[in-house]
Backbone as CSV, one residue per row, in Angstrom:
resi,resn,N_x,N_y,N_z,CA_x,CA_y,CA_z,C_x,C_y,C_z
1,MET,-84.546,19.634,27.557,-83.538,19.153,28.485,-82.156,19.532,27.950
2,LEU,-81.340,20.118,28.784,-79.997,20.522,28.400,-79.080,19.308,28.368
3,HIS,-78.161,19.312,27.418,-77.197,18.210,27.311,-76.074,18.401,28.318
4,ASN,-75.838,17.398,29.095,-74.736,17.391,30.049,-73.546,16.713,29.375
5,PRO,-72.446,17.424,29.112,-71.312,16.821,28.395,-70.678,15.651,29.130
6,ASN,-70.905,15.514,30.422,-70.340,14.397,31.181,-71.314,13.229,31.341
7,ALA,-72.532,13.380,30.835,-73.564,12.367,31.051,-73.186,11.012,30.456
8,ASP,-72.511,11.013,29.322,-72.185,9.734,28.685,-70.767,9.269,29.019
9,ARG,-70.104,9.938,29.902,-68.721,9.598,30.212,-68.567,8.177,30.751
10,MET,-69.444,7.751,31.648,-69.341,6.396,32.204,-69.556,5.358,31.106
11,ALA,-70.561,5.575,30.263,-70.811,4.638,29.167,-69.598,4.576,28.232
12,HIS,-68.989,5.718,27.997,-67.817,5.772,27.128,-66.646,5.000,27.754
13,LEU,-66.428,5.188,29.031,-65.357,4.465,29.720,-65.613,2.961,29.729
14,LEU,-66.847,2.564,29.954,-67.190,1.142,29.936,-66.938,0.549,28.552
15,LYS,-67.305,1.306,27.515,-67.080,0.845,26.143,-65.591,0.691,25.874
16,LEU,-64.804,1.671,26.277,-63.360,1.599,26.049,-62.727,0.435,26.812
17,ALA,-63.165,0.222,28.042,-62.641,-0.897,28.839,-63.002,-2.227,28.188
18,SER,-64.230,-2.339,27.714,-64.666,-3.563,27.051,-63.864,-3.813,25.782
19,LYS,-63.681,-2.781,24.991,-62.904,-2.931,23.754,-61.456,-3.318,24.052
20,ALA,-60.875,-2.705,25.056,-59.478,-2.994,25.391,-59.304,-4.433,25.862
21,THR,-60.206,-4.907,26.712,-60.080,-6.289,27.194,-60.357,-7.275,26.061
22,SER,-61.343,-6.978,25.227,-61.642,-7.857,24.088,-60.461,-7.925,23.132
23,ARG,-59.878,-6.774,22.848,-58.730,-6.715,21.931,-57.544,-7.503,22.508
24,ALA,-57.286,-7.354,23.787,-56.178,-8.077,24.418,-56.389,-9.584,24.338
25,LEU,-57.631,-10.024,24.562,-57.914,-11.457,24.473,-57.869,-11.920,23.019
26,GLN,-58.426,-11.131,22.105,-58.381,-11.488,20.683,-56.949,-11.694,20.212
27,ASP,-56.057,-10.801,20.622,-54.650,-10.920,20.234,-54.056,-12.237,20.721
28,ARG,-54.354,-12.604,21.939,-53.817,-13.845,22.502,-54.439,-15.070,21.838
29,LEU,-55.747,-15.024,21.591,-56.419,-16.147,20.937,-55.913,-16.339,19.514
30,ALA,-55.646,-15.239,18.819,-55.176,-15.317,17.435,-53.856,-16.073,17.336
31,ARG,-53.029,-15.975,18.358,-51.757,-16.713,18.375,-51.987,-18.225,18.412
32,HIS,-53.208,-18.618,18.785,-53.585,-20.031,18.846,-54.581,-20.377,17.736
33,ASP,-54.705,-19.473,16.762,-55.622,-19.641,15.624,-57.072,-19.824,16.050
34,ILE,-57.464,-19.099,17.085,-58.834,-19.126,17.567,-59.426,-17.723,17.439
35,ALA,-60.554,-17.623,16.774,-61.251,-16.340,16.641,-62.015,-16.048,17.932
36,TYR,-62.233,-14.774,18.190,-62.965,-14.386,19.401,-64.362,-15.003,19.418
37,SER,-65.020,-15.054,18.256,-66.353,-15.662,18.193,-66.292,-17.152,18.532
38,HIS,-65.194,-17.799,18.201,-65.027,-19.213,18.555,-64.839,-19.363,20.061
39,TRP,-64.086,-18.439,20.646,-63.863,-18.439,22.091,-65.202,-18.395,22.817
40,THR,-66.064,-17.526,22.386,-67.362,-17.365,23.039,-68.137,-18.679,23.034
41,ILE,-68.191,-19.339,21.900,-68.911,-20.612,21.779,-68.228,-21.697,22.613
42,LEU,-66.917,-21.788,22.508,-66.185,-22.805,23.273,-66.381,-22.628,24.770
43,ARG,-66.312,-21.390,25.232,-66.449,-21.110,26.673,-67.804,-21.603,27.185
44,ILE,-68.830,-21.401,26.401,-70.165,-21.858,26.794,-70.205,-23.382,26.823
45,LEU,-69.665,-24.018,25.790,-69.697,-25.482,25.720,-68.819,-26.136,26.786
46,TRP,-67.747,-25.474,27.202,-66.934,-26.020,28.289,-67.743,-26.076,29.577
47,ASN,-68.658,-25.153,29.736,-69.508,-25.139,30.938,-70.702,-26.071,30.817
48,GLN,-71.239,-26.209,29.608,-72.343,-27.143,29.376,-72.300,-27.598,27.930
49,ASP,-71.885,-28.810,27.742,-71.748,-29.374,26.408,-73.106,-29.788,25.860
50,SER,-73.165,-29.981,24.556,-74.338,-30.488,23.861,-75.540,-29.543,23.969
51,LEU,-75.396,-28.383,23.350,-76.460,-27.390,23.307,-76.903,-27.186,21.864
52,SER,-78.141,-26.769,21.693,-78.626,-26.441,20.358,-78.038,-25.108,19.913
53,VAL,-78.081,-24.857,18.621,-77.597,-23.590,18.087,-78.399,-22.439,18.683
54,THR,-79.698,-22.639,18.826,-80.557,-21.598,19.408,-80.126,-21.284,20.834
55,GLU,-79.867,-22.303,21.629,-79.439,-22.098,23.012,-78.066,-21.437,23.057
56,LEU,-77.171,-21.854,22.190,-75.852,-21.215,22.127,-75.980,-19.733,21.781
57,SER,-76.836,-19.420,20.830,-77.055,-18.020,20.430,-77.540,-17.191,21.604
58,LEU,-78.504,-17.730,22.332,-79.051,-17.012,23.487,-77.987,-16.800,24.555
59,ARG,-77.244,-17.832,24.874,-76.232,-17.730,25.927,-75.070,-16.818,25.536
60,ALA,-74.742,-16.799,24.243,-73.639,-15.967,23.768,-74.087,-14.543,23.459
61,SER,-75.389,-14.324,23.444,-75.949,-13.018,23.075,-75.493,-12.583,21.685
62,ILE,-75.500,-13.554,20.767,-75.184,-13.248,19.377,-76.275,-13.819,18.482
63,ALA,-76.413,-13.245,17.305,-77.462,-13.664,16.374,-77.243,-15.111,15.940
64,LYS,-78.347,-15.792,15.678,-78.272,-17.195,15.297,-77.413,-17.421,14.047
65,PRO,-77.526,-16.589,12.995,-76.653,-16.805,11.824,-75.161,-16.715,12.168
66,ALA,-74.789,-15.811,13.057,-73.387,-15.695,13.471,-72.962,-16.940,14.253
67,THR,-73.878,-17.469,15.055,-73.586,-18.695,15.804,-73.388,-19.856,14.842
68,VAL,-74.252,-19.961,13.848,-74.134,-21.033,12.853,-72.783,-20.952,12.148
69,THR,-72.380,-19.750,11.770,-71.089,-19.548,11.097,-69.937,-19.976,11.999
70,ALA,-69.984,-19.581,13.266,-68.927,-19.955,14.210,-68.888,-21.465,14.419
71,VAL,-70.048,-22.077,14.551,-70.121,-23.529,14.755,-69.580,-24.267,13.539
72,GLN,-69.923,-23.798,12.342,-69.406,-24.430,11.124,-67.876,-24.366,11.092
73,ALA,-67.330,-23.209,11.452,-65.873,-23.062,11.480,-65.245,-23.978,12.526
74,LEU,-65.848,-24.044,13.704,-65.330,-24.910,14.768,-65.423,-26.378,14.371
75,ASP,-66.457,-26.734,13.636,-66.610,-28.105,13.138,-65.487,-28.427,12.153
76,LYS,-65.212,-27.513,11.233,-64.125,-27.723,10.260,-62.775,-27.838,10.944
77,LEU,-62.601,-27.112,12.040,-61.347,-27.174,12.790,-61.245,-28.430,13.654
78,GLY,-62.345,-29.159,13.780,-62.336,-30.392,14.556,-62.590,-30.207,16.044
79,TYR,-63.138,-29.048,16.440,-63.371,-28.769,17.850,-64.783,-29.095,18.319
80,VAL,-65.727,-29.178,17.381,-67.100,-29.543,17.724,-67.654,-30.468,16.650
81,THR,-68.727,-31.145,17.024,-69.508,-31.911,16.060,-70.955,-31.458,16.173
82,ARG,-71.693,-31.662,15.104,-73.124,-31.337,15.087,-73.885,-32.645,14.975
83,ARG,-74.822,-32.837,15.917,-75.568,-34.100,15.946,-77.040,-33.860,16.210
84,LYS,-77.839,-34.766,15.665,-79.265,-34.799,15.993,-79.469,-35.934,16.976
85,ARG,-80.407,-35.749,17.866,-80.689,-36.776,18.869,-81.863,-37.627,18.418
86,ASP,-81.877,-38.847,18.899,-83.010,-39.725,18.613,-84.294,-39.066,19.088
87,GLY,-85.306,-39.101,18.256,-86.585,-38.524,18.625,-86.699,-37.040,18.341
88,ASP,-85.615,-36.393,17.967,-85.637,-34.963,17.650,-84.879,-34.776,16.342
89,LYS,-85.601,-34.877,15.251,-84.961,-34.846,13.941,-84.674,-33.431,13.445
90,LYS,-85.223,-32.415,14.128,-85.050,-31.037,13.671,-83.880,-30.312,14.334
91,THR,-83.740,-30.500,15.626,-82.748,-29.735,16.377,-81.364,-30.355,16.250
92,VAL,-80.389,-29.495,15.954,-79.001,-29.926,15.876,-78.315,-29.497,17.172
93,TYR,-77.629,-30.446,17.789,-76.910,-30.176,19.033,-75.416,-30.105,18.752
94,ILE,-74.776,-29.157,19.401,-73.349,-28.939,19.219,-72.618,-29.567,20.401
95,GLU,-71.658,-30.417,20.077,-70.906,-31.126,21.116,-69.415,-30.954,20.887
96,LEU,-68.685,-30.808,21.962,-67.229,-30.691,21.886,-66.603,-32.025,21.503
97,THR,-65.555,-31.958,20.715,-64.725,-33.134,20.471,-63.647,-33.164,21.561
98,GLU,-62.851,-34.199,21.559,-61.733,-34.250,22.516,-60.798,-33.065,22.311
99,ALA,-60.564,-32.717,21.057,-59.685,-31.574,20.756,-60.304,-30.268,21.265
100,GLY,-61.599,-30.130,21.121,-62.285,-28.939,21.611,-62.246,-28.843,23.125
101,ARG,-62.417,-29.967,23.779,-62.345,-30.001,25.241,-60.921,-29.682,25.708
102,ALA,-59.923,-30.185,24.996,-58.525,-29.965,25.376,-58.130,-28.490,25.269
103,LEU,-58.803,-27.740,24.396,-58.483,-26.316,24.250,-58.732,-25.522,25.529
104,GLU,-59.615,-26.008,26.368,-59.937,-25.285,27.601,-58.676,-25.020,28.427
105,ALA,-57.864,-26.046,28.609,-56.648,-25.897,29.416,-55.648,-24.943,28.768
106,GLU,-55.710,-24.819,27.471,-54.787,-23.951,26.736,-55.278,-22.505,26.681
107,LEU,-56.591,-22.311,26.553,-57.122,-20.967,26.299,-57.599,-20.216,27.542
108,VAL,-58.144,-20.912,28.516,-58.634,-20.221,29.714,-57.532,-19.410,30.397
109,PRO,-56.302,-19.936,30.486,-55.250,-19.106,31.089,-55.021,-17.775,30.357
110,LEU,-55.336,-17.717,29.078,-55.195,-16.463,28.335,-56.185,-15.420,28.845
111,ALA,-57.414,-15.857,29.112,-58.427,-14.943,29.650,-58.067,-14.518,31.066
112,VAL,-57.549,-15.440,31.839,-57.105,-15.117,33.203,-55.990,-14.077,33.147
113,GLU,-55.068,-14.250,32.213,-53.971,-13.294,32.044,-54.503,-11.897,31.709
114,VAL,-55.470,-11.823,30.799,-56.047,-10.525,30.422,-56.732,-9.890,31.628
115,ASN,-57.475,-10.681,32.381,-58.118,-10.144,33.590,-57.082,-9.646,34.591
116,ASP,-56.027,-10.408,34.766,-54.965,-9.997,35.699,-54.321,-8.683,35.258
117,ILE,-54.075,-8.557,33.969,-53.490,-7.319,33.442,-54.447,-6.148,33.650
118,ALA,-55.719,-6.368,33.339,-56.722,-5.301,33.466,-56.847,-4.810,34.904
119,LEU,-56.676,-5.699,35.851,-56.871,-5.341,37.258,-55.559,-5.132,38.009
120,ARG,-54.471,-5.029,37.270,-53.156,-4.811,37.868,-53.179,-3.536,38.713
121,GLY,-52.678,-3.639,39.924,-52.607,-2.475,40.809,-53.837,-2.283,41.682
122,PHE,-54.864,-3.087,41.483,-56.064,-3.008,42.317,-55.893,-3.915,43.535
123,ARG,-56.351,-3.451,44.672,-56.408,-4.313,45.860,-57.602,-5.264,45.701
124,GLU,-57.590,-6.368,46.431,-58.677,-7.354,46.343,-60.027,-6.718,46.655
125,THR,-60.059,-5.830,47.637,-61.327,-5.168,47.976,-61.813,-4.291,46.825
126,GLN,-60.886,-3.659,46.111,-61.259,-2.840,44.956,-61.775,-3.705,43.811
127,LYS,-61.138,-4.858,43.606,-61.598,-5.785,42.565,-63.019,-6.250,42.866
128,ALA,-63.257,-6.609,44.112,-64.595,-7.073,44.503,-65.619,-5.957,44.334
129,ALA,-65.248,-4.743,44.727,-66.165,-3.609,44.591,-66.455,-3.325,43.118
130,LEU,-65.440,-3.392,42.267,-65.632,-3.152,40.833,-66.571,-4.194,40.230
131,ARG,-66.354,-5.463,40.570,-67.243,-6.525,40.074,-68.687,-6.269,40.506
132,LYS,-68.853,-5.899,41.759,-70.191,-5.630,42.283,-70.833,-4.443,41.559
133,MET,-70.070,-3.388,41.359,-70.608,-2.207,40.691,-70.940,-2.478,39.228
134,LEU,-70.063,-3.189,38.536,-70.339,-3.500,37.141,-71.557,-4.416,37.006
135,SER,-71.689,-5.362,37.920,-72.876,-6.223,37.918,-74.143,-5.409,38.133
136,LYS,-74.057,-4.426,38.989,-75.200,-3.543,39.244,-75.526,-2.700,38.005
137,VAL,-74.504,-2.188,37.323,-74.719,-1.429,36.090,-75.449,-2.300,35.069
138,ILE,-74.992,-3.524,34.904,-75.618,-4.452,33.958,-77.065,-4.719,34.350
139,ALA,-77.301,-5.014,35.614,-78.665,-5.275,36.082,-79.557,-4.050,35.887
140,ASN,-79.041,-2.870,36.201,-79.826,-1.646,36.020,-80.244,-1.490,34.572
141,LEU,-79.318,-1.703,33.661,-79.621,-1.519,32.244,-80.529,-2.635,31.717
142,ASP,-80.327,-3.865,32.196,-81.197,-4.958,31.773,-82.635,-4.754,32.235
143,ASN,-82.812,-4.081,33.361,-84.142,-3.880,33.917,-84.744,-2.509,33.600
144,ALA,-84.050,-1.719,32.783,-84.551,-0.387,32.439,-85.722,-0.504,31.467
145,ASP,-86.585,0.467,31.524,-87.733,0.479,30.596,-87.318,0.840,29.221
């Protein structure tokens, strides 16, 4: 099979777009002393609090040791607590503290700002089409053999 020099162009553009948006958000989060890995965990817990480390790892698509490290850091910062539930002595559940919950109002606007910057100059129909196409790309790759 001959190599097509343009075959990986879309993947390359997607990678660059992902890196650029991640970097823009990381820069903004750093001004608030929040690491990107912490953002990922917090965002999940803002949507559903009190999850196990295993569940957090799955939802964040990151390895369990990295999740444990992030949770430990968030615990030291006072944004989460680790608790065991009655009747389940093995599983540790991660719960937001009041300070962790309060960060949502401070940090979510940063992500909204990055999205707004990334989509600057796009019409609403173009934004909707891009979301649909990117979702399709993700689904195609998730379902590939």
